[in-house]
N, C-alpha and C positions, 0 to 999 in steps of 0.2 A: 393589415385591408377592411374599411368599413364593411358588416353584410349589406347585402342589398334584399330588399324588402318587395313584395307584393301584400295585395290587399284583397283579398278574393269577396267581391259582391261589392257595389261601389254605389248606396244609399246613401240614406245620411248617415250610419254609421261609416260604413265606410268610401264612401266621400270625404267626410270630415278627418279622415284616421290620415285615410293617402295625403293629406295636405297638411298634412301636420308634424307625418315622418320628413315630407318634404323640405317641411322648413326647415328639423333639426337637423339636416344635413346630407340625408339620406338619398342613397337613387333610388325609386320607385316605380314600382308597375302596377298598374289596378287592374283588371277583367272583373266585365260584366258579361250576360249572358242579352242581354240587352242592347244591338249595337245601335240604335238611337241615343241610346246614353252613354256611350264610349264617345260617339260623337260627340254627343256634346259637353262634357269634360270634356274635349282634348280640343273646343273650342274655348275653354275656360268658362265656359256656363254651369251652373248648377238647374238640377232638375226642384229643389225646395230655397226654403227661404230660411236664410241662418245668417247674425248677422257676422261681421266679415270673412267669411268661404269665400265669397267670391274672390274679393280682392287675395286671401291665404294661394289658392288655385292656383290663378293667374300669378304669382307672380312663380309661379313653379314649372307651371305645364308648359313640357317643348313645344317650341315652334313658335310658340306667344312671343312677341317683343319685351325686351327688355325682361325674362325671365329665364330663370337658373338650368330651367331643360332640367331638371335633376327626379319628375315625376310623366310617365305617361301610360297609356290607358292601349285595352286590348281586347278582343276576346275571343284571343289564340290560348286553351292549355299549355302547349307544349312551349305556347312563349315563355310565360307561368313558370314552366319547370328548369326551361333550362336558364332561367334570368334569378330567381329566388334564393338567398337560402333562409329566412325567415318569411314565414307565407301568413298572414294573418287573416282568420276565415268570420268576415261580418256582416253575412246575411241573415234574412229576418226569420224571426220563429213566431208567428200569427197566431191569433189563438185559430185550432179546431172550427169548420163551422156543428153548432151546434152542440159542441163538450165545451169543457172549460179546457181540457189541456192544450199544448199548441203542439201546435202544425211543427219535427220535424222534417218533413220534407225535403226541404232546402237545405237544409246544414246536409242530410247523407250524404243528395246530392252534389252539394259543393265536396265534400269531403272524398267520394267517390271520383269523382273526375279529376281530383288534385291530386288523387293517391296515385293515380296510373300515371302518370308524368313523374314525378320522383324520383331521377333512377343515380342521386346522390345522397348523401349527408344534408336535413336539412332542420331544421322546426317549423313543428305547423305550431300557432299559436290562434285560439277559438277565441274569440270577444262574442258570440249570441250570445243571447241568455238561454238557458237549453235547462230541462229539467238533472235536478244532481245524477247522476250513473253516466248521463251520455260519458262524459269527457274519456270515460273506461271502457262504453264500448265503443269508440271512436279510433280510440288509441286501440284499438286489438285491428281496426278495421286498415289504420295506416300499415301495419305491418303486417297482414294478411297480402292486404291487394299494392303495398308499392313496391317499384324491382327493385328498391333500394334496402325494403323491409326494414331493421332492426335499426337500420345507422337514420331512420326518421323517429324524430321524438314530436310526444304533445304535449303542449305545456296549458293550462286556461285559463285568459285574461280579463276579466268579464270588464267593462265598458260602465262609466257610470255619466255619461254625458246628461246635460240638463240640455234643453230644448230651449236653444235661445245663447247657451251658454255653452256650445258646444266644443267652439275653436278653443277657446278661457281654459276651458275643462281636461281638451286634450292637451293641449301645449302646460298648463300647470295643473294636477290633476288633484286633488286634497287625496290621495290617495293610490298604489300601484299594489293590484290584487294580486300574482300568483303561483298556481296549481300546478306542482308538478310530479308525476307517479314512478315515483320506486325508483330501481337502481339505476344510477345513473342520467333522475333526473336533471342535476345540478350542473350538465353540460347547457342543458334548455338553460337555467334562470342566472348563468353566467353569459348568456347571451343576450338574454331579456336586458339584466341589469346594462350592456351595453348601450342595445337601444336604445334604454330609456334614464342615461345616466347624466342627461342635461336637468331634467328636472327633481332626478334621485341629488343629481348635487346642488340641487336649490332649497333640500331637504323634505321634500317628499317624503314621506314612509312607504317603503317596501315590502312587502307585505308577505311572503312565498309559507304553501301551504298546502295539502294534499289533493287533489281535482274538487272528493267529496265537497269541501270547505268553499272551496272555491267556486264552484255551480251552487251554492245558497247563499253568496255574502251578497252574491243580485238579487236576487229573489228575497232576503232577511231582511236588506235596504229595503227595499219598495214597497214592506209588507208594513213596516213600522212606520214608513213617510201615508204611506195609505191611513191606517193606524189611527195616525192621530192630525189627520185632514178630518177622519167618520169621525173622531172623539169632539170636534169642535164644533162640528152639526148636528150630534147628535146635543150637548148644551146647548147648541140654537136654541132647537125643539120645547128643550125646556124654558128654554129663556122666553121662548115666545106668552108656555103656556104660564108661567109666574110672571110675565111681567120683568122682565129681565134685562140687561142687554149683554148679548156674548161680545161684543168688543170691549167692555171693559173688563168683563170677566178673561178674556183670554189675555188684556193686559196686566191684569193682575196674577196670575197664576203663572205668566210668562215669565215672571221677573225671580223664578222657582229655577237657579240654575240647571236643575236634576231637572229641568222639565223642556224650559227654552221658551224663544216665542214663533220658533220658525215652526210653518206650516199648522199655524193656530190664527188660520183667518176665515173664518168660518163663511160658506159662498153653499154654491150649486153644485160644491164639488169636483172633483177629479176628472181626467182623460186622460184623451191619448195615445199612442199604442206601446203605454209601457204599464203604467200602474196597473190598470184592470184588469190587462189579459193575465198581469204576474201572478197579482193576485190570488186569480182562477187559473193557472197552470201550479203555483203554489199545493194548490191545496187539493189540485187533479193528482198530482204529483206526490204526495204525503200517502192519500185514500192506494194510491199502487205500495206502498210501504207497509201500507200499517199502519200508518201513523196519523191519519184521517183527523182522530179526537183531536189532537197538538193541532189546530188549526180552523177548528171549528169558527172557534171568533169573527176569521175571514171572511166570515158569510154574512156576518154582520155588519160587517164592515165595510163589504160591499155595495147589500142592503140599504146601511144610512148612502152612504152613497147617492145609489139608485134614485130613494126619496126621496133628496132634496129639489131631485130637475123635478120632479109631480109637483113638490112644492110650491116652486118657480108659478108652477103653470099653476095651480089653486090659488095665488094670490095673485094674478094678472087676471084670472078671470072674478074673481071679486072686485079688484080695482075698475073692471068695463063693467060693471053691475050685474055681475052674474053670469055673462054669456058671452062667445064671441063671435056670434050673427053680427054682419055688419059694422062689426069694430076692426079698427087699424091700430096694429101692433105694430112698434119699433125695439128691434133690438139689434143691441150696440155691440157686437161680439158673434164673428162663428171661429175663428182656432179654439184650440182647448184650450191655449195660455197666450197671454202673449207676447213679442218677437220670435213668433211662431207661424209658415202660414197651413201648421197641423190641424186638421176639422178630424181624426180620426177618435171615434168617439168621442164627441163635444158635447160638455151639456149643454155648450150655446145651442147649436143645434138641434141637440135630441130638444128642446126647450123650444125653439121656432118649429119645428118639425110635428112637435103635439099641437100646440095652438091653428097651427096652418090646417091639421087634420079636423082640430075641433070647430069649425068656421069660420076663423081671427083673417086678415088681410094682415098679414104679417111680410115686411120690409127688413131685409137685413142690412146694413157693413158693416166691416173691418177693415182693417188699415194692409191687412197680408193678405190675407181667407177669399179675398172673392172668387176667385177661380178656383179653389178647389172644394167649395162651400158649392156652387154651379151645380158642378158633378157630379156630387152627394142629394142634394137636396134642387131640382131643378125648376120645379115646382112656387119653388117660394120665390118674394119680387126683391131684389136689389137694387140697394142707392150706391152711391158712384160719393158721398159723405152723409157723415153723423148728419148734419142738417137737413140735406134727402131724405132718409132715411126718416125721420120723425116728423114729416111736412103731416100733417091731417092727424098726426097719432092719439089716442083716445091714452094711449099707455107707453110710458118709456122699459125696456126691459136692460141691465146695468148687464150686460154675462159674462163678457173679457176684458181684464181690466189692462186694457192698453192704454199708458201714455194718455195720448193722445184724448181718452176720453174723460182719465182725472181732471186733461185742462178746458173740457166745455162749461162755453158762457151758461150758465144756465139761466140768465133772461134773453139773451138774444135769441136761442132755442124755444123759451115759451113763447117766443112771438110765431113760431111755426107750427106748435102744435093745438091740434084741436082742443084737449086739455090739457092741465101740469096736474103730470101724476107718473111718476118714478120709482122704480125696485131695482134696488141696487142689490143686484145678483153677487156682488164680489166683498160689497164691504168698505169700499175705495172712496166712493166719494163722498164729498162735505154734508153730511145733510144742514147744518146750519147755512151753511151757502147757498143752500137748494132752497128753503125754507126761505129765506129772504129773500127770494126770486119771486114767491109763488108758488111753487109745485109743494104738493103732498109728496110728504119722501118717504119711502116704506123697504125695510133692511129684512135680512135674513137671521131671527133674533136678537130683534132689536125693538124698543120701542115706535109706535108710525108715527114720525114725524108733519 
């Protein structure tokens, strides 16, 4: 008989994981402490934009016409304890206010509440991104507080979702990492091999390791990607000083298969709810372990990343004549990346906010991120289209590389702006096409066109 699965926490990670487990054929029960979120998901609606997730959810939520009925949602911990054989914990670990360390309060609360209702053998699987050392502590908590005691096992199975590709990454992951602890952990490994049988059968590598290694995999991967992004942005600074072209530089070094082309597009840097807080939490935890010198380079990675935002503001100020007062600035993009409505630590919104605070009249447009952007920065101007955002603008800033922006007609857009100046903060537009339409084109790390 197939194991029954619960998913604790139904945010971005949890909602996607729950729907994907139902797609793989399992009976799934999702839990969230927010009644309104449970009600929304039970209607087949998701509280965020993620391509393909709504369709996947509606294919399985019980009570919806034509669904398999394999997926339900609840606020009851007792129901979760009675229902599940495998419990995936998918709650958030945000950065602590005023600190680099991550906030483990949501994870600790979830494990404490779950432990109380585990009265029979079960496997608890942590998917949240946590500081190394957390799994061993949480395994002890489960053994101590669960009525089933030693019959409750813990495995750590970090997530590697990319926003905009979360459904694909869950159903067809590029690797599955499972951390198990001590004697008896093989039972948890066997159960997870059953849960992930389909992707394993498709050839997805299944990597088994200890708790600390599993915990480190996600933060190490994000730190490497952040380093690669900041490296090419550091090269962009050198290119600007030397008159070089960072796009051609990235292309040239990317042909080296030891380096590769991915994550070598210079721009305003990374943001979102993962990379920035994960590298900071990694540094904080290394310090607690006495290994802080090993990660001092991440401070410079973070510094380079934040410096790109300030540099974009400076380029915009220079473009409008040295000051923002009385100048209209169009910002194309609000989400931190395309195919997402996530505006957490968004470089685009950060730049827009800085210019607004310095007196600029800023108007923002984003295909999906507008509602979230309005909640974070209600004082900015917002438009319903790119053309409307650019109307009367003295400079246009391209800050999120949506396909819609790459496909803009610079000739038509030139008819509505006050002055044809564009700064490409993502190096994704065609300089020649914009120049031929009469625009002054500027991009980070490239000669002015």
